[in-house]
Legacy VTK file of the C-alpha trace (Angstrom):
# vtk DataFile Version 3.0
C-alpha trace
ASCII
DATASET POLYDATA
POINTS 252 float
20.253 -1.787 -12.629
18.635 1.445 -11.553
15.677 0.894 -9.264
12.629 3.092 -9.689
9.607 2.745 -7.412
6.048 3.962 -7.667
4.359 4.284 -4.286
0.646 5.043 -4.389
-1.144 6.917 -1.625
2.294 8.231 -0.685
1.381 11.702 0.553
0.874 10.602 4.171
0.951 7.727 6.658
2.208 4.338 5.553
2.718 5.387 1.942
4.886 8.355 2.894
6.931 6.197 5.271
7.513 3.623 2.536
8.516 6.308 0.035
11.029 7.785 2.478
12.477 4.374 3.392
12.904 3.218 -0.202
14.548 6.539 -1.061
17.102 5.921 1.692
17.899 2.648 -0.059
18.938 4.633 -3.145
15.706 4.004 -5.053
14.173 6.795 -7.156
10.599 7.383 -6.016
7.359 8.377 -7.682
5.246 9.847 -4.874
1.752 9.333 -6.257
-1.359 10.667 -4.590
-4.600 12.339 -5.549
-3.518 15.183 -3.212
-0.708 16.668 -5.270
0.313 19.410 -2.822
0.843 16.843 -0.064
2.695 14.580 -2.496
5.026 17.455 -3.377
5.841 17.945 0.295
6.960 14.318 0.622
8.923 14.442 -2.635
10.617 17.677 -1.550
11.556 16.098 1.795
13.138 13.150 0.014
15.119 15.403 -2.319
16.234 17.579 0.601
17.573 14.441 2.276
19.637 13.614 -0.803
17.236 11.214 -2.531
15.457 11.250 -5.863
11.707 11.778 -6.036
8.951 13.273 -8.132
5.397 14.085 -7.093
2.650 12.586 -9.244
-1.107 13.082 -9.230
-3.705 10.498 -10.233
-6.796 8.692 -9.101
-5.676 5.090 -9.170
-9.094 4.058 -10.499
-8.630 6.203 -13.622
-6.429 4.377 -16.136
-5.790 7.503 -18.213
-4.555 9.440 -15.197
-2.382 6.515 -14.081
-0.851 6.170 -17.557
0.077 9.848 -17.563
1.579 9.713 -14.071
3.608 6.561 -14.719
4.975 8.015 -17.954
6.068 11.102 -16.030
7.938 8.831 -13.641
9.588 6.950 -16.525
10.615 10.212 -18.165
12.181 11.406 -14.916
14.007 8.281 -13.765
13.507 5.349 -16.144
11.428 2.149 -16.201
9.388 1.329 -13.106
10.545 -1.914 -11.490
9.124 -1.539 -7.967
5.465 -0.929 -7.206
3.891 -0.438 -3.794
0.091 -0.431 -4.021
-0.813 1.452 -0.857
-3.557 3.884 -1.905
-7.031 3.073 -0.667
-10.142 4.268 1.079
-12.036 2.982 4.081
-15.547 3.091 5.436
-17.488 2.126 8.536
-21.074 1.152 7.768
-23.246 -1.719 9.053
-23.588 -4.340 6.341
-27.311 -3.876 5.775
-26.863 -0.140 5.283
-24.169 -0.342 2.590
-25.496 1.020 -0.690
-24.600 -0.247 -4.145
-22.734 3.003 -4.737
-20.688 2.651 -1.540
-19.831 -0.955 -2.339
-18.833 -0.129 -5.905
-16.700 2.835 -4.838
-14.774 0.718 -2.333
-14.053 -1.951 -4.935
-13.218 0.656 -7.557
-10.488 2.284 -5.493
-9.061 -0.526 -3.375
-9.245 -3.425 -5.802
-9.703 -2.061 -9.314
-7.194 0.698 -8.580
-4.589 -1.875 -7.581
-5.377 -3.842 -10.747
-4.985 -0.770 -12.991
-1.731 0.526 -11.507
-0.170 -2.944 -11.590
-1.107 -3.467 -15.228
0.305 -0.083 -16.206
3.670 -0.749 -14.520
4.005 -4.432 -15.323
5.580 -4.299 -18.777
8.575 -2.378 -17.444
9.240 -5.192 -14.978
8.814 -7.907 -17.574
11.122 -6.109 -20.009
13.771 -5.815 -17.305
13.218 -9.383 -16.050
13.099 -8.031 -12.501
10.329 -6.560 -10.434
8.865 -6.177 -6.971
5.182 -5.655 -6.213
4.090 -5.030 -2.626
0.376 -4.703 -1.930
-0.684 -3.086 1.333
-3.872 -4.925 2.285
-5.363 -5.129 5.790
-5.719 -7.557 8.659
-9.465 -7.194 8.112
-8.956 -9.297 4.989
-7.971 -12.169 7.291
-10.389 -11.700 10.182
-13.202 -9.566 8.835
-14.204 -6.406 10.666
-17.524 -5.239 12.077
-19.151 -2.488 10.007
-16.494 -2.883 7.315
-17.816 -5.618 5.027
-17.083 -3.699 1.834
-13.618 -2.665 3.004
-12.707 -6.156 4.235
-13.924 -7.724 0.995
-11.870 -5.309 -1.107
-8.735 -6.031 0.901
-9.402 -9.777 0.746
-9.465 -9.386 -3.011
-6.018 -7.797 -2.835
-4.679 -10.850 -1.003
-6.087 -13.198 -3.656
-4.724 -10.970 -6.427
-1.293 -11.011 -4.790
-1.147 -14.796 -4.706
-2.337 -15.064 -8.290
0.211 -12.550 -9.596
2.977 -14.353 -7.733
2.170 -17.487 -9.726
1.788 -15.719 -13.071
4.849 -13.479 -12.822
7.483 -15.507 -10.982
9.020 -16.697 -14.216
9.825 -13.117 -15.181
11.819 -12.454 -12.032
8.915 -10.559 -10.481
7.754 -11.181 -6.925
4.439 -10.122 -5.438
3.685 -10.054 -1.725
1.206 -8.379 0.578
1.474 -6.761 3.986
-1.786 -6.587 5.971
-1.259 -3.928 8.648
-3.184 -3.891 11.902
-3.455 -0.977 14.329
-0.928 1.376 12.734
-1.316 4.822 14.229
-0.701 8.084 12.438
-2.745 7.038 9.420
-6.024 8.562 8.304
-7.836 5.240 8.738
-6.616 4.469 12.247
-7.164 7.993 13.525
-10.736 7.900 12.238
-11.316 4.593 13.976
-10.398 5.909 17.403
-11.913 9.342 16.885
-15.373 7.815 16.700
-16.409 5.618 19.624
-18.995 3.822 17.524
-16.302 2.767 15.079
-13.669 1.771 17.590
-16.247 -0.242 19.516
-15.305 1.572 22.699
-11.781 0.087 22.673
-9.165 2.653 23.656
-5.852 3.103 21.926
-4.030 2.107 25.110
-6.023 -1.104 25.410
-5.347 -1.966 21.799
-1.632 -1.284 22.224
-1.518 -3.643 25.218
-3.422 -6.424 23.479
-0.442 -8.082 21.798
3.027 -9.346 22.698
4.719 -6.165 21.428
2.908 -3.749 23.680
2.893 -0.585 21.636
1.090 0.951 18.718
2.211 0.065 15.242
4.006 2.800 13.319
4.081 3.529 9.591
7.825 2.901 9.731
7.191 -0.691 10.841
5.343 -1.367 7.606
7.951 0.549 5.612
10.770 -1.626 6.933
9.025 -4.813 5.844
8.164 -3.354 2.454
11.763 -2.267 1.920
13.023 -5.787 2.588
10.536 -7.289 0.148
11.876 -4.919 -2.516
15.482 -6.064 -2.122
17.358 -8.639 -4.166
17.698 -10.644 -0.945
13.928 -11.316 -1.043
13.963 -12.854 -4.526
12.715 -16.229 -3.220
9.814 -14.705 -1.284
6.616 -14.385 -3.282
2.895 -14.909 -2.848
3.264 -14.316 0.889
1.143 -12.516 3.439
3.686 -10.827 5.718
2.060 -10.018 9.047
3.511 -6.872 10.600
1.199 -6.661 13.580
3.175 -6.815 16.820
2.293 -10.459 17.304
-1.461 -9.858 17.383
-2.258 -13.186 15.902
-4.865 -13.415 13.187
-7.704 -15.902 13.394
LINES 1 253
252 0 1 2 3 4 5 6 7 8 9 10 11 12 13 14 15 16 17 18 19 20 21 22 23 24 25 26 27 28 29 30 31 32 33 34 35 36 37 38 39 40 41 42 43 44 45 46 47 48 49 50 51 52 53 54 55 56 57 58 59 60 61 62 63 64 65 66 67 68 69 70 71 72 73 74 75 76 77 78 79 80 81 82 83 84 85 86 87 88 89 90 91 92 93 94 95 96 97 98 99 100 101 102 103 104 105 106 107 108 109 110 111 112 113 114 115 116 117 118 119 120 121 122 123 124 125 126 127 128 129 130 131 132 133 134 135 136 137 138 139 140 141 142 143 144 145 146 147 148 149 150 151 152 153 154 155 156 157 158 159 160 161 162 163 164 165 166 167 168 169 170 171 172 173 174 175 176 177 178 179 180 181 182 183 184 185 186 187 188 189 190 191 192 193 194 195 196 197 198 199 200 201 202 203 204 205 206 207 208 209 210 211 212 213 214 215 216 217 218 219 220 221 222 223 224 225 226 227 228 229 230 231 232 233 234 235 236 237 238 239 240 241 242 243 244 245 246 247 248 249 250 251
Protein backbone atom coordinates (compact mmCIF):
# COMPACT_ATOMS: atom_id res chain seq x y z
CA UNK A 1 0.00 0.00 0.00
CA UNK A 2 1.33 3.39 -0.98
CA UNK A 3 1.40 5.81 1.92
CA UNK A 4 0.45 9.42 1.28
CA UNK A 5 0.56 12.01 4.06
CA UNK A 6 -0.91 15.47 4.40
CA UNK A 7 0.98 17.63 6.88
CA UNK A 8 -0.63 20.96 7.69
CA UNK A 9 1.36 24.00 8.75
CA UNK A 10 4.32 22.28 7.11
CA UNK A 11 6.23 25.29 5.80
CA UNK A 12 8.31 25.73 8.97
CA UNK A 13 9.09 24.44 12.46
CA UNK A 14 7.50 21.23 13.67
CA UNK A 15 5.40 20.76 10.54
CA UNK A 16 8.41 21.01 8.23
CA UNK A 17 10.37 18.59 10.42
CA UNK A 18 7.52 16.08 10.32
CA UNK A 19 7.18 16.41 6.54
CA UNK A 20 10.91 15.79 6.06
CA UNK A 21 10.94 12.81 8.44
CA UNK A 22 7.93 11.10 6.89
CA UNK A 23 9.43 11.62 3.43
CA UNK A 24 12.56 9.79 4.58
CA UNK A 25 10.28 6.89 5.48
CA UNK A 26 9.23 6.66 1.82
CA UNK A 27 5.91 8.45 2.32
CA UNK A 28 4.66 10.90 -0.33
CA UNK A 29 4.00 14.26 1.31
CA UNK A 30 1.52 17.06 0.82
CA UNK A 31 3.22 20.12 2.31
CA UNK A 32 0.22 22.28 3.15
CA UNK A 33 0.50 25.83 4.41
CA UNK A 34 -1.17 29.17 3.89
CA UNK A 35 2.32 30.46 2.93
CA UNK A 36 2.73 28.75 -0.42
CA UNK A 37 6.23 30.05 -1.22
CA UNK A 38 7.57 28.64 2.05
CA UNK A 39 5.70 25.38 1.44
CA UNK A 40 7.35 25.10 -1.98
CA UNK A 41 10.77 25.46 -0.39
CA UNK A 42 10.11 22.49 1.92
CA UNK A 43 8.63 20.40 -0.90
CA UNK A 44 11.61 21.21 -3.13
CA UNK A 45 14.01 20.18 -0.34
CA UNK A 46 12.23 16.85 0.02
CA UNK A 47 12.33 16.19 -3.72
CA UNK A 48 16.01 17.17 -3.87
CA UNK A 49 16.69 14.59 -1.17
CA UNK A 50 15.02 11.89 -3.26
CA UNK A 51 11.53 12.01 -1.74
CA UNK A 52 8.10 12.78 -3.12
CA UNK A 53 6.32 15.99 -2.18
CA UNK A 54 3.95 18.63 -3.46
CA UNK A 55 3.31 22.09 -2.05
CA UNK A 56 -0.31 22.94 -1.28
CA UNK A 57 -1.96 26.17 -0.19
CA UNK A 58 -5.07 26.48 1.97
CA UNK A 59 -6.46 28.04 5.09
CA UNK A 60 -7.42 25.01 7.13
CA UNK A 61 -10.55 26.82 8.33
CA UNK A 62 -11.85 27.13 4.75
CA UNK A 63 -13.43 23.84 3.65
CA UNK A 64 -13.44 24.80 -0.03
CA UNK A 65 -9.73 25.56 0.00
CA UNK A 66 -8.98 22.34 1.89
CA UNK A 67 -11.03 20.27 -0.57
CA UNK A 68 -9.09 21.73 -3.48
CA UNK A 69 -5.71 21.14 -1.82
CA UNK A 70 -6.48 17.56 -0.79
CA UNK A 71 -7.70 16.74 -4.30
CA UNK A 72 -4.43 18.08 -5.68
CA UNK A 73 -2.59 15.73 -3.35
CA UNK A 74 -4.74 12.77 -4.43
CA UNK A 75 -4.17 13.59 -8.09
CA UNK A 76 -0.42 13.70 -7.52
CA UNK A 77 0.11 10.64 -5.34
CA UNK A 78 -3.16 8.83 -4.56
CA UNK A 79 -5.53 8.55 -1.58
CA UNK A 80 -4.49 10.25 1.65
CA UNK A 81 -3.99 7.73 4.45
CA UNK A 82 -1.84 9.74 6.88
CA UNK A 83 -2.82 13.11 8.31
CA UNK A 84 -0.78 15.29 10.64
CA UNK A 85 -2.84 18.22 11.94
CA UNK A 86 -0.10 20.65 12.90
CA UNK A 87 -1.28 24.04 11.60
CA UNK A 88 -2.38 26.51 14.24
CA UNK A 89 -2.09 29.99 15.65
CA UNK A 90 -1.25 31.28 19.09
CA UNK A 91 -1.91 34.35 21.17
CA UNK A 92 -0.88 35.89 24.47
CA UNK A 93 -3.64 37.97 26.03
CA UNK A 94 -4.89 38.21 29.64
CA UNK A 95 -8.21 36.40 29.93
CA UNK A 96 -10.30 39.48 30.67
CA UNK A 97 -8.95 41.25 27.60
CA UNK A 98 -9.76 38.51 25.08
CA UNK A 99 -12.38 39.72 22.63
CA UNK A 100 -15.11 37.61 21.06
CA UNK A 101 -13.32 37.96 17.74
CA UNK A 102 -9.99 36.77 19.16
CA UNK A 103 -11.64 33.80 20.86
CA UNK A 104 -13.55 32.83 17.73
CA UNK A 105 -10.47 33.13 15.51
CA UNK A 106 -8.45 30.85 17.79
CA UNK A 107 -11.17 28.20 17.78
CA UNK A 108 -11.72 28.59 14.05
CA UNK A 109 -8.12 27.82 13.15
CA UNK A 110 -6.92 25.44 15.85
CA UNK A 111 -10.05 23.40 16.46
CA UNK A 112 -12.42 23.89 13.54
CA UNK A 113 -9.50 23.71 11.12
CA UNK A 114 -8.48 20.34 12.53
CA UNK A 115 -12.10 19.18 12.27
CA UNK A 116 -12.38 20.26 8.61
CA UNK A 117 -9.11 18.77 7.39
CA UNK A 118 -9.80 15.48 9.16
CA UNK A 119 -13.27 15.20 7.65
CA UNK A 120 -11.95 15.92 4.17
CA UNK A 121 -9.26 13.22 4.39
CA UNK A 122 -11.20 10.62 6.34
CA UNK A 123 -13.02 8.80 3.54
CA UNK A 124 -9.73 7.85 1.88
CA UNK A 125 -8.65 6.14 5.10
CA UNK A 126 -11.95 4.36 5.56
CA UNK A 127 -11.95 3.16 1.95
CA UNK A 128 -8.44 1.78 2.40
CA UNK A 129 -9.19 0.34 5.85
CA UNK A 130 -5.98 1.91 7.13
CA UNK A 131 -5.17 5.35 8.41
CA UNK A 132 -3.08 7.38 10.81
CA UNK A 133 -4.11 10.72 12.31
CA UNK A 134 -1.65 12.63 14.48
CA UNK A 135 -2.82 15.86 16.08
CA UNK A 136 -0.19 18.28 17.35
CA UNK A 137 -1.78 19.86 20.41
CA UNK A 138 0.09 21.58 23.26
CA UNK A 139 1.13 20.97 26.83
CA UNK A 140 -1.00 24.01 27.66
CA UNK A 141 -4.00 21.76 27.03
CA UNK A 142 -2.90 19.73 30.06
CA UNK A 143 -1.69 22.45 32.41
CA UNK A 144 -3.26 25.66 31.17
CA UNK A 145 -1.07 28.67 30.47
CA UNK A 146 -1.16 32.23 31.77
CA UNK A 147 -2.44 34.73 29.21
CA UNK A 148 -3.35 31.91 26.83
CA UNK A 149 -6.87 30.88 27.84
CA UNK A 150 -8.18 30.83 24.28
CA UNK A 151 -5.15 28.96 22.96
CA UNK A 152 -5.16 26.41 25.80
CA UNK A 153 -8.89 25.81 25.37
CA UNK A 154 -8.51 25.23 21.63
CA UNK A 155 -5.70 22.74 22.17
CA UNK A 156 -7.67 21.01 24.94
CA UNK A 157 -10.43 20.57 22.39
CA UNK A 158 -7.94 18.85 20.09
CA UNK A 159 -7.11 16.35 22.83
CA UNK A 160 -10.79 15.54 23.37
CA UNK A 161 -11.34 15.27 19.62
CA UNK A 162 -8.40 12.88 19.35
CA UNK A 163 -9.80 10.53 21.98
CA UNK A 164 -13.25 10.62 20.43
CA UNK A 165 -11.97 9.86 16.92
CA UNK A 166 -9.90 6.99 18.26
CA UNK A 167 -13.10 5.38 19.53
CA UNK A 168 -15.14 6.08 16.40
CA UNK A 169 -12.52 5.07 13.84
CA UNK A 170 -10.62 2.16 15.38
CA UNK A 171 -12.83 -0.37 13.65
CA UNK A 172 -11.72 0.94 10.26
CA UNK A 173 -8.04 0.38 10.97
CA UNK A 174 -7.53 4.07 11.70
CA UNK A 175 -5.62 5.29 14.74
CA UNK A 176 -5.70 8.80 16.17
CA UNK A 177 -3.19 10.14 18.67
CA UNK A 178 -1.97 13.51 19.85
CA UNK A 179 1.43 14.92 20.71
CA UNK A 180 1.41 17.95 23.03
CA UNK A 181 4.81 19.63 22.62
CA UNK A 182 6.37 21.78 25.31
CA UNK A 183 9.27 24.19 24.86
CA UNK A 184 10.26 23.31 21.30
CA UNK A 185 12.61 25.94 19.96
CA UNK A 186 12.86 27.05 16.36
CA UNK A 187 9.10 27.45 16.02
CA UNK A 188 7.24 30.70 15.52
CA UNK A 189 5.32 30.23 18.78
CA UNK A 190 8.31 29.49 21.00
CA UNK A 191 10.45 32.26 19.53
CA UNK A 192 7.65 34.75 20.16
CA UNK A 193 7.36 33.57 23.75
CA UNK A 194 10.98 34.29 24.58
CA UNK A 195 11.22 37.42 22.44
CA UNK A 196 8.75 39.18 24.70
CA UNK A 197 9.59 39.25 28.41
CA UNK A 198 5.96 39.80 29.35
CA UNK A 199 4.99 36.60 27.57
CA UNK A 200 7.83 34.43 28.81
CA UNK A 201 7.21 35.62 32.36
CA UNK A 202 10.86 36.57 32.68
CA UNK A 203 11.99 32.93 32.37
CA UNK A 204 15.08 32.60 30.19
CA UNK A 205 15.57 29.94 27.57
CA UNK A 206 18.52 28.54 29.52
CA UNK A 207 16.46 28.25 32.69
CA UNK A 208 13.67 26.52 30.83
CA UNK A 209 16.12 24.10 29.21
CA UNK A 210 17.52 23.19 32.64
CA UNK A 211 14.11 22.69 34.23
CA UNK A 212 13.63 19.05 33.23
CA UNK A 213 15.53 15.76 33.35
CA UNK A 214 16.68 16.09 29.72
CA UNK A 215 18.49 19.37 30.10
CA UNK A 216 18.20 20.86 26.66
CA UNK A 217 15.68 22.62 24.49
CA UNK A 218 13.21 20.55 22.56
CA UNK A 219 13.73 20.40 18.80
CA UNK A 220 11.20 20.06 15.99
CA UNK A 221 12.91 16.79 15.09
CA UNK A 222 11.99 15.37 18.51
CA UNK A 223 8.32 15.79 17.70
CA UNK A 224 8.85 14.51 14.17
CA UNK A 225 10.39 11.26 15.42
CA UNK A 226 7.39 10.53 17.63
CA UNK A 227 4.95 11.42 14.87
CA UNK A 228 6.77 9.15 12.43
CA UNK A 229 6.48 6.20 14.81
CA UNK A 230 2.77 6.78 15.31
CA UNK A 231 2.34 6.63 11.52
CA UNK A 232 3.97 3.21 11.20
CA UNK A 233 2.29 -0.18 11.03
CA UNK A 234 4.12 -1.01 14.27
CA UNK A 235 1.90 1.52 16.10
CA UNK A 236 -1.38 -0.09 15.03
CA UNK A 237 -2.36 -0.87 18.64
CA UNK A 238 -1.69 2.67 19.86
CA UNK A 239 -4.69 4.98 19.63
CA UNK A 240 -6.41 7.66 21.66
CA UNK A 241 -3.12 8.44 23.39
CA UNK A 242 -1.48 11.66 24.50
CA UNK A 243 2.21 11.11 23.76
CA UNK A 244 4.29 13.50 25.84
CA UNK A 245 7.48 14.53 24.06
CA UNK A 246 8.71 17.04 26.60
CA UNK A 247 12.11 16.02 27.94
CA UNK A 248 10.57 14.64 31.11
CA UNK A 249 9.01 17.95 32.15
CA UNK A 250 6.13 16.31 33.87
CA UNK A 251 2.66 17.69 33.35
CA UNK A 252 0.41 18.48 36.28
